[in-house]
N, C-alpha and C positions, 0 to 999 in steps of 0.2 A: 309877143307872138301868141296866137290862140292855140290852146291845147288840141292835139289831134286825137285825143282819147275819144273813142266812139261811145256815145251815150246809149245805154241799153234801154230798149222800149219797156215801159212799165207793164208787168204781167200779173199784177195783183192790185186790188183785192179780187177774190174769186167771183165769178158770175153768180155764185150761190151765197154770197155775203161774206163779209170780212171775218166772221167767226166760224165759217164752215170748216169742218175737219173730214168730210166724206169724199170730197173731190168728185170724180166722175161716177162714183157709186150712187150719186143723186139721180143718175139716169136709169138706175135699175128699178123700174116701176113695178107695181103689182101686176099690171097688164103684161109687161115683159116677162115676169116670172111665170105666170100662168101659160103664156105662149110657149115658153121654153119647156115646160112640163109635158106639153102635148107632143114634143119631138120623140118621146120614148115610144117606140113601136115594137122592137124585138126583145127588149130587156137585156141587151148586152152591156156589160159594165167593163170599162177599161181603166185600170189604175195607172195614173200618169206620173208616178213618183219613183225615184230610185230608192234602193235599200240603203239605209244608213249603216255603214260598216267600216271596219278598218281597211285602209288602203284606197278609199274612194278619193276622187279629185277634190282638192281643197284650194280655194283662193288664199294665197298667203296673207292678204289683207284681213281675212276673217279668222285666221288662226286654225288650230287643230280641233279635231273631233275626238274626244276621250270618253270611253265608257268601260265599266267593269262591273263584275258581280259584287254587289254590296252586301247582301245577305244570302247565304245559301241555305238549303233546307235543313242541314244538320245544325247549323248555328241557330237558326230560328227555332228549331225544335227544342233545343236546350233552353233557350230563353223562355219559351212558352211553358215548358215543363216546370220551370222555377216559379211560375206565377199561378198556374192552375193544375188540376189533376190531369187534364188533357187525355182523357181515356180513349179518345178517337185518334190521337197522335197527329193532329193537324199541324202543318208547317207551311211556311211561305218562302218566297224568294223574290228578290228585286235587284235592279241595277241602279247605278248612279251614272249620270252623264254630264259632261261639260262640253259646251259647244257655242259657237256664235249663233245668233238668230238668223243668220244667212247660210246655214249649213244644208248641204244636199239640195233636194227640191224645195224651194222656198219662195215666198212672196215678199216683195219689197214694200215697206211701209212708206207713207207720204213724208215721213221725217228722215228718210234714209239719205237723201241727197239735197244739196242746197246750191244756191247761186250767190256767191259772195256772202255766205253766212245766213241766207234767207231761204227757208224751206217753203213748202206749198203754202199759198195764200199769204206770202210775205212774212211768215212767222220767223222771229229772230232766234236762230239756233243757239246763239251764245247765251241769251237770256233764259231760254227754256230748258237747257241741258242740265241734268242733275247726275248723281251717281247711279241712278236707276233709269237711264234713258232720258226721254223728254217729257215735259209736263203737258204738252199738246201733241196731237197727231200720233200718239202711240198706237200699238197694234190693238189695244183694247177698244179703239174707236172704229176699227174696220169691220163692217158687217160681212157675213158669208156672201160669197158670189154664187148666185143661182140664176143662170141665164143661158141663152143660146150660145154655143161655142162653134167656131169655124176653124178648120185646119187648113192651112196653106202649105201644101207639100212642095217645097221649092226644088226638090230633086226631080220633079217632072220636067223642069227646064234647065236646071243647073246641075253640074256633076256632083255626085255625092262627095262630101268632105271638102268641097271647094271653098276657098276663102273669098272674102270680098263683100261689098255692100249689096243689100237687097233694095232695089229702087222701087218707087211706086209703080212704074211700068211693069216690072217683073212680077210684083205681087198681084197686080190686077190681072195680068196674063194668066197666072196660075189659078186664081179664083174663077176666071172665065173658063179655063179648061175643066175645072171641077164642077162648073155650073152652080156656084154658090156666090153669095155676097155677104159682106159683113156690115151691120147696121148699128145705129146708136143704141147704147145700153147692152152691147154684146161683147164677146171675148174672142180675140184672134190668137190662135196658136200657130207658130211658125216652125215647121220641120225642115231642118237643113241637112240632116244626116250626120251632124257633128256628134250626136249621141253615141255613135258607134265607137268613139274613142274612150268612152267611160270605162274605167278599170282595165283598159288595154293600152292606152298611151296617155296617162294623166297629165304629163308635162305639156304635151301638145294641146290637150283639151283646155287647159287654163291659160294658154298663151294667146296667139292670134286666133281669130274665129270669124265666121260669117255672121251677118246680122243686119238688121234694118238700118237705113241711113237717116240723116236728118230730114230729108224730104218725105220719106215714108212715115217717120214719126209725126211730122206735121199733118200729113194726110190722115193718119189714123186719129189724131186729135180732132181734126175737123169732122170726121165721121162720128166721133163721140163714143168710141169703145170704152169699156170700163176697165179692161185689163188686156195686156199683151204678154204672151208667154212664148218660150222657145226651148229647144233642146240644147242650148248653149248656156254658159254661165253668165251671160251679160245681156242677152236679147239684141243689143246693138253691135254693129260691126266693130271689131278691134284688130289692129289699131284704127282709129278714126281716120277718115279721109283727109282731114286737116290735121297735120301733126301737132299743131299748136293747141288743139282742143282735145279734151278727154271727158268721157261720160256725158257728152252733150245730149244724147238721146234720152238718158236718164233725166237730165234737167228739163227737157221739153215735156216728157210724158209725166214724170212724177211731180216735179216742182211747179211747172207752169200750168199743167192741166189736170193734176190729181188722178192720173191713170196708173194703176198698179202694174208692176212687172212680176212675172212668175218665171223663175229661172231653173235651169237643170231639169227640164221635164223629160219624161219618157213618151215620145210621140211616134215611135217607129211602128207600133202595132196598128194605130189608127191609120197611118199612111199605107201600110201593107194591105189592110183590109178596105182601103178607100172609103173610110168613114170621114166625111168632110163636114158634116153638121151633126150636132148632138146637144143634149142637155149637159151643161158644164157646171160642176159643183166644186167649190174650193172654200174650205173653212179654216181660217187662221187661228192659231192659239191666241187667246186674249192676254197678251203679255203687257202689263202696265208699263208704258213708256218704250216698249219694244220698237225697234227700227225694221223689223222683218219677222217672219215666222216660218219654220219648217212646215210644210204642208204635204198632204197626200191627195191631190185633186183627182177627180174621176170624171170620165165622159160616159154618158149613158145614151145608147141609141135604140 
């Protein structure tokens, strides 16, 4: 009897070559960057990151966020006084932090998700994983994002804090209402209103949530966006429409198409002020082998 196991279509090597580690960032051309810079008209800057602090929502998979005062001014002053005359009485202070690279507002790296052990461009996660992340596709390979950003305010057609999948039809409808479009080499940010739960109902924030579905992910991949962000912890709808599948939008965007995801964003101010297109800037920490990075992205209009 023939096996009924469905054969998965081959999704690698990348169209940019079997050694490529940039993914969709290859679409971020010099022309696209200069065009994005011209979007700044009023000089308004919007910080799109949450504050890292005690009590913020945390995905159990990524563990805790721990930070504490490591050197206070009195301790440092005594240390310095033992080494030099220190006539000006200078002192310093600093903290120590322990956290996942997917803490707070963060960007997912191309090594974050796999399909049966294969990451973006078919890279074998098992062969490349070390005690310091992966030897390929680490966050040190991700360039800064500097491009045109577009906000899709889904609350224009869907009830705030509603759960469920965001379809291509709904997304296109919102973009039409806003009179904007998203194009190749650009960034789409999806505002659902879920952000309002942050630090108010953390358990609900990290449970089920609205987000884009499989069809929308495929549509955005065909458009050629370089990144997709949202005010939720996952970008994609959870639970998935197919209960047998989990994280499939991550697989489509990150693994198959090299499109970065930016999660836990602060998008309410952009939505409230109806800022639907802007210069978008997001710079990850260059963590060798990192699978993601906390970020503080900005929108400038």
